C-alpha positions as CSV (number, residue, x, y, z in Angstrom):
1,M,8.6,11.1,-22.8
2,T,10.3,13.0,-20.0
3,Y,9.4,11.4,-16.7
4,K,9.3,13.5,-13.5
5,A,8.3,10.9,-10.9
6,V,8.6,7.2,-10.1
7,A,5.9,5.5,-8.0
8,F,6.5,2.2,-6.2
9,D,4.3,-0.4,-4.6
10,M,6.2,-1.7,-1.6
11,D,5.7,-5.4,-0.7
12,G,6.6,-7.7,-3.6
13,T,8.0,-4.8,-5.6
14,L,10.3,-2.2,-4.0
15,L,10.9,-4.7,-1.1
16,N,12.4,-8.2,-1.6
17,N,11.0,-11.2,0.3
18,Q,12.9,-10.2,3.4
19,R,11.2,-6.7,3.4
20,I,14.5,-5.0,2.4
21,I,15.2,-2.5,-0.4
22,L,18.1,-3.9,-2.4
23,P,21.2,-1.8,-2.2
24,E,21.3,-1.4,-6.0
25,T,17.9,0.1,-5.9
26,V,18.8,2.5,-3.1
27,K,21.8,3.7,-5.1
28,V,19.9,4.4,-8.2
29,L,17.0,6.1,-6.3
30,N,19.6,8.5,-4.7
31,K,20.8,9.4,-8.2
32,L,17.3,10.0,-9.4
33,K,16.6,12.3,-6.4
34,Q,19.7,14.3,-7.3
35,M,18.3,14.7,-10.8
36,G,15.1,16.1,-9.4
37,I,13.0,13.0,-10.1
38,K,10.4,12.5,-7.3
39,V,10.1,9.1,-5.6
40,I,6.7,8.1,-4.4
41,L,5.7,5.1,-2.0
42,V,2.3,3.8,-2.9
43,T,1.1,1.1,-0.6
44,G,-1.7,-0.6,1.3
45,R,0.4,0.0,4.4
46,H,-0.4,2.4,7.2
47,H,1.9,5.4,7.3
48,S,3.7,4.1,10.4
49,M,4.7,1.0,8.5
50,I,6.0,3.2,5.6
51,Y,8.2,5.4,7.8
52,P,11.2,3.1,8.1
53,Y,11.7,3.1,4.3
54,Y,10.8,6.8,3.9
55,H,13.6,7.5,6.5
56,Q,16.0,5.1,4.8
57,L,15.5,6.8,1.3
58,Q,15.4,10.3,2.9
59,L,12.3,11.2,0.9
60,T,10.4,14.5,1.1
61,T,7.3,13.6,-1.0
62,P,4.0,12.6,0.6
63,A,3.3,8.9,0.7
64,I,0.1,7.3,-0.7
65,C,-1.3,5.1,2.2
66,C,-3.9,2.4,2.7
67,N,-4.5,1.9,-1.1
68,G,-5.1,5.6,-1.7
69,S,-7.3,6.2,1.3
70,Y,-5.1,9.1,2.3
71,L,-1.9,10.9,1.5
72,Y,0.6,11.4,4.4
73,D,3.1,14.2,4.8
74,F,5.8,12.9,7.1
75,E,7.4,16.3,7.6
76,K,4.1,17.8,8.9
77,K,3.0,14.5,10.5
78,A,-0.4,15.0,8.9
79,Y,-2.7,13.3,6.5
80,F,-4.7,15.0,3.7
81,D,-6.8,14.1,0.7
82,A,-8.4,11.5,2.9
83,N,-11.5,9.4,2.2
84,P,-12.0,7.3,5.4
85,L,-14.8,4.8,6.1
86,T,-17.8,6.1,7.9
87,K,-18.4,4.7,11.3
88,D,-21.5,2.9,10.1
89,Q,-19.5,1.4,7.2
90,A,-16.7,0.4,9.6
91,K,-19.2,-1.3,12.0
92,K,-20.9,-3.1,9.1
93,L,-17.4,-4.4,8.1
94,V,-16.8,-5.7,11.7
95,N,-20.1,-7.7,11.5
96,L,-19.2,-9.2,8.1
97,V,-15.7,-10.1,9.3
98,N,-17.2,-11.9,12.3
99,Q,-19.9,-13.5,10.1
100,Y,-17.3,-15.0,7.7
101,K,-14.9,-15.8,10.5
102,I,-11.9,-14.1,9.0
103,H,-9.1,-12.1,10.6
104,T,-8.7,-8.4,10.3
105,L,-6.5,-5.5,11.3
106,V,-8.2,-2.1,11.5
107,Y,-6.1,0.9,10.5
108,T,-7.0,4.2,12.2
109,D,-5.5,7.7,11.7
110,Q,-3.1,6.8,14.5
111,Y,-2.6,3.1,14.9
112,I,-2.7,-0.4,13.4
113,T,-5.1,-2.3,15.7
114,Y,-6.1,-5.9,16.3
115,E,-8.3,-8.0,18.5
116,V,-6.6,-11.4,17.9
117,L,-3.1,-12.4,16.8
118,D,-2.6,-14.3,13.6
119,D,0.4,-15.6,11.7
120,H,0.5,-12.5,9.4
121,L,0.6,-10.2,12.4
122,L,3.3,-12.3,14.1
123,S,5.5,-12.0,11.0
124,L,5.0,-8.2,11.1
125,F,6.1,-8.3,14.8
126,E,9.3,-10.1,13.8
127,W,10.0,-7.5,11.1
128,T,9.3,-4.7,13.5
129,K,11.9,-6.1,16.0
130,T,14.6,-5.7,13.3
131,L,14.1,-1.9,13.3
132,P,15.6,0.7,15.5
133,P,13.1,1.7,18.3
134,H,12.4,5.1,16.8
135,L,11.4,3.6,13.5
136,Q,9.1,0.8,14.8
137,P,5.4,1.1,14.0
138,E,3.0,0.6,16.9
139,Y,0.4,-2.2,16.9
140,V,-2.4,-1.7,19.5
141,K,-4.4,-4.6,20.8
142,V,-8.1,-3.7,21.4
143,D,-10.8,-5.5,23.2
144,S,-13.5,-4.4,20.8
145,F,-13.3,-3.1,17.3
146,M,-16.8,-1.6,17.8
147,T,-15.6,0.4,20.8
148,L,-12.5,1.4,18.8
149,I,-14.7,2.7,15.9
150,D,-16.8,4.8,18.3
151,N,-13.6,6.4,19.7
152,A,-11.3,6.7,16.7
153,K,-11.2,9.9,14.7
154,E,-10.8,8.1,11.4
155,I,-10.9,4.5,10.1
156,F,-9.0,4.1,6.9
157,K,-8.8,0.4,6.2
158,F,-9.6,-3.2,7.2
159,A,-6.7,-5.6,6.3
160,T,-8.6,-8.9,6.1
161,S,-6.9,-12.3,5.8
162,S,-7.7,-16.0,5.8
163,H,-6.0,-19.2,4.8
164,D,-9.5,-20.4,3.7
165,I,-9.4,-18.7,0.3
166,P,-13.0,-19.6,-0.8
167,V,-14.3,-18.0,2.4
168,L,-12.2,-14.8,1.7
169,Q,-13.4,-14.8,-1.8
170,A,-17.0,-15.1,-0.6
171,F,-16.5,-12.2,1.8
172,S,-15.0,-10.2,-1.1
173,A,-18.0,-10.9,-3.3
174,E,-20.4,-9.9,-0.5
175,L,-18.6,-6.5,-0.3
176,E,-18.9,-6.0,-4.0
177,K,-22.7,-6.6,-3.7
178,Q,-22.9,-4.1,-0.9
179,G,-21.5,-1.3,-3.2
180,D,-20.1,0.8,-0.3
181,F,-16.6,-0.6,-0.3
182,E,-13.5,-1.0,-2.3
183,C,-12.0,-4.5,-1.9
184,E,-8.6,-5.1,-3.4
185,W,-6.4,-8.2,-3.1
186,S,-2.9,-7.5,-1.9
187,W,-1.7,-11.0,-1.5
188,V,-3.1,-14.5,-2.3
189,N,-4.8,-14.7,1.1
190,R,-5.2,-11.0,2.0
191,A,-7.8,-8.5,0.9
192,D,-7.8,-4.8,1.8
193,V,-11.1,-3.1,2.4
194,A,-11.6,0.7,2.2
195,A,-14.3,3.2,1.3
196,K,-15.6,3.1,-2.2
197,G,-13.5,5.0,-4.7
198,N,-10.2,4.5,-2.9
199,S,-7.4,2.9,-4.9
200,K,-3.8,3.3,-5.6
201,G,-4.8,4.9,-8.9
202,S,-7.0,7.5,-7.2
203,G,-4.3,8.1,-4.7
204,L,-1.7,8.6,-7.5
205,A,-4.1,11.0,-9.2
206,N,-4.4,13.0,-6.0
207,W,-0.7,13.0,-5.5
208,A,0.0,14.1,-9.1
209,K,-2.5,17.0,-8.7
210,H,-0.9,18.1,-5.4
211,E,2.6,18.0,-7.0
212,G,1.5,19.5,-10.3
213,I,2.9,16.6,-12.3
214,P,0.9,15.1,-15.2
215,L,0.1,11.4,-14.8
216,E,1.7,10.7,-18.1
217,Q,5.0,11.8,-16.7
218,I,5.0,9.2,-13.9
219,I,6.4,5.7,-14.0
220,A,4.7,3.1,-11.7
221,F,6.0,-0.2,-10.5
222,G,3.8,-3.0,-9.0
223,D,3.2,-6.6,-8.7
224,N,-0.4,-7.3,-7.4
225,Y,-4.0,-6.7,-8.2
226,N,-4.3,-3.7,-5.9
227,D,-1.5,-2.1,-8.1
228,L,-3.4,-2.3,-11.4
229,S,-5.2,1.0,-11.0
230,M,-2.0,2.9,-10.8
231,L,-0.1,0.8,-13.3
232,T,-2.7,1.4,-16.0
233,M,-3.1,5.1,-15.0
234,A,0.6,6.0,-15.0
235,G,2.5,7.1,-18.2
236,L,4.5,3.9,-17.9
237,G,3.2,0.9,-16.0
238,I,5.8,-1.7,-15.1
239,A,5.0,-5.1,-13.5
240,M,7.4,-7.3,-11.6
241,G,8.3,-10.7,-12.8
242,N,6.7,-12.2,-9.7
243,S,3.3,-10.8,-10.8
244,D,0.4,-13.0,-12.0
245,D,0.1,-13.4,-15.7
246,E,-3.2,-11.5,-15.7
247,I,-1.4,-8.4,-14.3
248,K,1.5,-8.7,-16.8
249,Q,-0.9,-8.7,-19.6
250,Q,-2.3,-5.3,-18.7
251,V,0.9,-3.3,-18.2
252,D,3.4,-1.6,-20.6
253,R,6.4,-3.6,-19.5
254,V,7.5,-6.5,-17.4
255,I,10.9,-6.8,-15.6
256,G,12.6,-9.3,-13.3
257,D,11.3,-10.3,-9.9
258,N,11.5,-8.4,-6.6
259,N,14.5,-10.4,-5.3
260,S,16.7,-9.3,-8.3
261,P,18.1,-5.9,-9.0
262,S,15.6,-5.5,-11.9
263,I,14.2,-2.2,-10.7
264,A,17.7,-0.6,-10.5
265,E,18.5,-2.0,-14.0
266,E,15.3,-0.7,-15.5
267,L,15.6,2.8,-13.9
268,S,19.2,3.0,-15.1
269,R,18.1,2.2,-18.6
270,I,15.4,4.9,-18.5
271,F,17.2,7.7,-16.7
272,L,21.0,7.1,-16.5
């Protein structure tokens, strides 16, 4: 098979535990770009949190954001192929988040917003401080998510989290019963909520159609449950060694963990 593109989940995959792309990976990706292989960032992140890595890798391809809720063209500073939450859906989610007493960030078309700080958000602040000012994403504190929803153009995702895992599981189960939402776990204590039908797999399909590249000619790397839809849809799905066993059992190949140069080694084996 001749592969024309490589898609990467970010956290736990392309990024090591310090949120850094290993230099070995950067070197190989630069070689792939010179060969005409497209590099795709596929993530639950807001586009403003993707930009530092997009800039580092000097990419030109649109990114797949918020678990496939939209594609973002950094050169045009515009999103497309978007499937946002309706305002009624977003308000329903606010009520459920309050009912289950879990934390959330709300991702709009412009900002990452929050009402209350938590430890996850504080860790993001620390990461942001390591970036040059022009690459730093903006986090906006709001007094009321309900008011935000009324005034925002688009609401793309709720990034919910809790250290009380059974409560977060109960919240996730309730969303599944509602039938209006896509709830995908991105970490052991974090669940991303978007409109029904959004996933990294659907985002990859939209991207492939836009670029005119068959899905079977795309390699995908991932590590978590929200990556499964694209790992099983791509021509070659590769799981990181730090993935759960359930994920490893559903992919084509398993490599080393995200703190080792396993991605660079695998790409070199395939392309170089």
